[in-house]
N, C-alpha and C positions, 0 to 999 in steps of 0.2 A: 547828324550826330551818329557816331558809330554804334552798332549794336553790341552789347556785352554778352548777352545770352547766346550760347552756340546754337541752340535750336532756332532761335529767332534769326541768327545770322544765316543759318543753312537754308531756311525758308525764303529768306530775303534774296539770297544769291540764286536760288532755283527760280524764282519769279523773273529775276533780271535775265537769266539764262533763256527762259521761255520767250520773253519779250524780244530779246536779241535774235533768237531763231526765227520768230515770226517776221521780224523786219528783213532778215537776210532772204527768206523765202520770197517775200514780196518783191525784193529787188531782183532776184533771179527771175521771177515771172515777168516782170517789166522788161528786163534785159533780153529774155527770150522772145517776146513779142517785137522788140525793136531790132534784134539781130538775130533773125531766124536761121540765117545760113551758117553761123558759127555753131549753133547748137546742133543742127542737123548733121553737119560734118563730125562733130564729136560723138553724137549717137551712132553714127555710121562706123566709125573707127571702134567704138566700144563693141558693137554688134560683130564686126570682123574679128576682133580680139576673142570674144567669147566663143565664136564659131572655131577658130583656130585652136583654142584650148581644148574644146570638145573633140576635135579631129585628132589632136595629138594624143589625147588620153585614150581614144578608141584605137588609134594605131598601136600605141604600146600594149593595150590588152590583147590585141590580135597577135602581136609579136610574141607575147609571153604565152599565149595558148598554143601557138605554132610550135615554139621551142619545146613546150612541155609534151606536146604529141609526138614530136620526133624523138625525144629523150625516151619516152615510154616505148615507142617502136623499137629503138635500138636496144635497149635494156631487155626487152622481151625476146629479141632475136637472139642475143648472146646468153639468155637464161634458158635457151633451148624450149621456148614458148611457155615456160612456166616461170613467171617473174619472181626472182629471189636470188639471194647470195649463194654462189657456188659452194662455199665451205660450210656455212651455218644455216642456210635456208631463210634468213631474214627477208621479209617481204615489204617492209615499209619503204615506199618510194623514196623518201627524202633521205633515207640512209644508204641508198645504193649508189654505186658509181662503176665506170668502166676501169678495169685493171688490164695493164699490159702483162700478159702471162710470163714472158720472158724478160721482163724489165724494159726500161725505156732506152737501154742502149741498142736495141734492135728494132726500134720503131720504124714503121714505114710512112709516117706522115711527118709534116714539118714540126720542129721541136717546140714551136711556140703555140702549137694548138692545145687548147684545154677547155674545160667546161662545155658549154653548148656548141662551141666551134668544133670540138672533136666529134660530138654526136652528128652534126651536120656532114662532117667529112666522112665519117663511117657509112652513113646512109648513101651519100653521093658516090662512094666507091664500092657500093653494093656489099657492104658487111664483110671486109676481108678477115682472114683468120689471124689468130694471135692475141685475141682479146676475150675477156670474161667479166662476169658481173660479181662484185664483192661488196659487202657492206664496209663502211668506213672503218669499223673495228678489225675485221679480218684483213683489210687492206694494210693497216698500220702493223698488225701482227706478222703478216707476210713480209713486209718491208724490214721488220726488225730480225726475223729468222734469216733473211737473205744477207743481212748485214753481218750477222754473227759468223757466218762462214768465211768471211774475208777479214776478220779482226786479227790484229797482231797478237802473237802468243808470247811476246817478250814479258818477262816477270813484272817489269815496271808498268807496262801498259794493262796487264791484267789487274794489278793493285789499283790503277787509276779508274779502271771501269767498276771495280767493286766499291771504291769510294764514291763514285758518282751515283751508283745504284742505291747505295745506302742514303745518300743525300736526297735523292728523289723519293724514296720511301718515307723519310722523315718529313719532308715538305708536304707530301700527299696525305700523310697521317694527320698532320696538324690541321690542314684545311678540311678533311674528312671527319675530324674530331673523333677518330677511332682508326680502325683498318682502312687503308686507302680504297675508295670505292666511288663510283659516280653518284653525284648528289641528285641526279634526275631518276635514273633507272635502277641504281643500286648494283650495277655489275662491278666485280672486284678484280678481274684479270689485270695485272699490272701493265701488260703490253697494250692494253686498249685504252689505258687512262691518259688524259691530257690535262694541262692547267688552262683554265678559261678566265679571260678578263670579263668579269660580270657586266660591266658598263661599256664594253668594247675598248678598242686601242686608242680612241681620241683623247681619252684623258691621260696625259703624260705624267706619271708618277715616278718615272725612272725605268719602269719595267714594260712600259707599252710596246717598246720595239724588240724586246728580248724574247727568245724561245729556248725551249729544251734546258740543258744544263746551266746555260748563262741565266736563264730566268729563275731556276731553282736556287742557284747561288745568291742571286739578288734578293730573292724573298727571305732567305735565312739571315743574311746580313742585315736587312732592313727590319728584322723583328716580326716577320710575317704580317705585312700590312693587310688591311681589309680591301675588298674589291675583287677577290679572286675566289675560285672554286674549282673542284675537281669534277670533270665530265669525261664520259667515254668519247671516243672518236665520233660515234653516231650522233650522240646528243649535242656535242660541240658544233658539228657541222650543221645540224638541223636548226639550231638556235641562231647561228650566225648567217646562214644562207638566205633565209626568207626574211627580208626587212619589213615586209608588210605585216609579219606576225610579231614584230617589236621584240625580237630575241626570246621567243617561247619555243621550246622543243616540241617536236611532234608528239611525244608521249603526253604532254600537258595539254595539248589541244584535242585530244580524243574524248 
């Protein structure tokens, strides 16, 4: 006869689950005594798998520590022995990067080198000249100023740039809820600011693959959807680069 009371039914199901579990354990013990070879082989494979996982994890940790040590060595060398940005003096390690002083047109290394591959190359080549340490903000500002010197001076192009700058300020002002500024550190220099996808680019809302002016246009036309925020170059890179910190900037981990 079925039980109508929910509590009684829950207790009845739990007792059945316990009895069934005990029977299964008894069958496993009997089978292990009857066929020890099968279980010995399974235990051996499980042990090997666990050892392999631990070894891989240790190897990854050693690799990360080695890359971090080389990065610090390279940045310290190009900082003239005092680690920091050559322009503003920023010393937070996660904000610093190697900059090509004369731009990437005159680089002496393979064009596909970036990230820790570049640090390894610089150390292996005994620290060649032509590089300096800049924080992400100063790197962005330098790139912008270099670009300004090559922009077209035709009236229509000047008007287009003014229109795009106005659009950028409008979008950044909306997401900053006031004057454009970094939502993490509060810096307000426009050349330092970027638009950040709060939950990363994996969520495809139409703007996940867009950057720069294309992204600003999309955000305005879409009615300023949620999931975006204004961050400076330093905070954006720090938040995105360290997956083990789950998208938390260095400022908020201190």
